[in-house]
C-alpha positions in Angstrom: -1.0 -12.9 20.9 -0.2 -11.7 17.4 2.3 -13.8 15.4 5.7 -12.1 15.1 7.7 -13.6 12.2 9.1 -10.4 10.7 10.5 -7.0 11.4 10.4 -4.0 9.0 12.5 -0.9 9.1 11.1 1.9 6.9 12.5 5.3 6.1 10.2 7.6 4.0 11.8 10.6 2.3 9.2 12.8 0.6 10.7 14.8 -2.2 10.2 18.4 -1.1 12.5 21.3 -0.4 10.4 22.6 2.5 11.4 21.2 5.8 8.0 21.6 7.4 6.3 19.8 4.6 8.7 17.0 4.8 8.2 16.6 8.6 4.4 16.8 8.2 4.4 13.9 5.7 6.7 11.8 7.9 4.5 12.5 11.0 1.5 11.3 9.1 3.3 8.0 8.1 4.3 7.5 11.8 0.6 8.0 12.8 -0.3 5.3 10.3 2.2 3.0 11.9 0.9 3.8 15.4 -2.7 3.1 14.2 -1.7 -0.4 13.1 -1.5 -1.6 16.7 1.8 -3.3 16.0 4.9 -2.9 18.2 7.1 -0.1 16.8 9.9 2.2 17.6 10.7 5.5 16.0 14.4 6.3 15.4 16.1 9.3 13.9 16.4 7.8 10.4 13.8 5.0 10.3 10.9 3.4 12.2 11.1 -0.3 13.0 7.9 -2.3 13.3 7.5 -6.0 14.2 4.6 -8.4 13.5 3.3 -10.9 11.0 4.9 -10.7 7.6 1.7 -10.2 5.7 0.5 -7.5 8.0 3.8 -5.7 7.6 3.7 -5.8 3.8 0.2 -4.3 4.0 1.4 -1.6 6.4 4.2 -0.8 4.1 1.8 -0.2 1.2 -0.4 2.0 3.5 2.6 4.0 4.6 3.6 4.8 1.0 0.0 5.7 0.1 -0.3 7.8 3.3 2.8 9.8 2.3 1.4 10.6 -1.1 -2.0 11.5 0.3 -0.3 13.8 2.8 1.2 15.8 0.1 4.4 14.1 -1.2 4.4 14.4 -4.9 6.8 11.5 -4.9 9.0 9.9 -2.4 12.0 7.6 -1.8 11.6 4.8 0.7 14.3 2.6 2.1 13.1 -0.6 3.6 14.8 -3.4 5.5 12.9 -6.7 6.2 13.9 -9.5 8.5 11.6 -12.5 7.8 11.7 -15.8 9.8 8.7 -17.9 8.9 9.3 -20.1 12.0 9.5 -17.2 14.4 12.4 -16.7 16.7 13.4 -13.2 15.7 15.1 -10.9 18.2 12.6 -8.2 19.0 13.1 -4.5 19.1 13.5 -4.4 22.8 16.0 -7.3 22.9 18.1 -5.4 20.3 18.0 -1.9 21.8 17.1 -1.9 25.5 20.7 -2.0 26.8 21.5 1.1 24.6 18.6 3.4 25.8 19.4 6.2 28.1 
């Protein structure tokens, strides 16, 4: 089982006026997150991922690079990190399961 000592919430905002271009870049970033094999959940404003801190920091770098490679000339990214080296984090499912419909 992979070590889970951190969670990362990332929002990527490509600077573009074209809605379709923006969505295409965001979709590519979500595919990068999915390919990581880490547990994640896509939300309306951000995607949350849980795993090992070092893996998440590498994934963050790849997400930003993926957005640029997908056509974003520049981007804004808002990131939240919860890091607990000893583990014991509440997971995505523990935080949100009761609110799903």
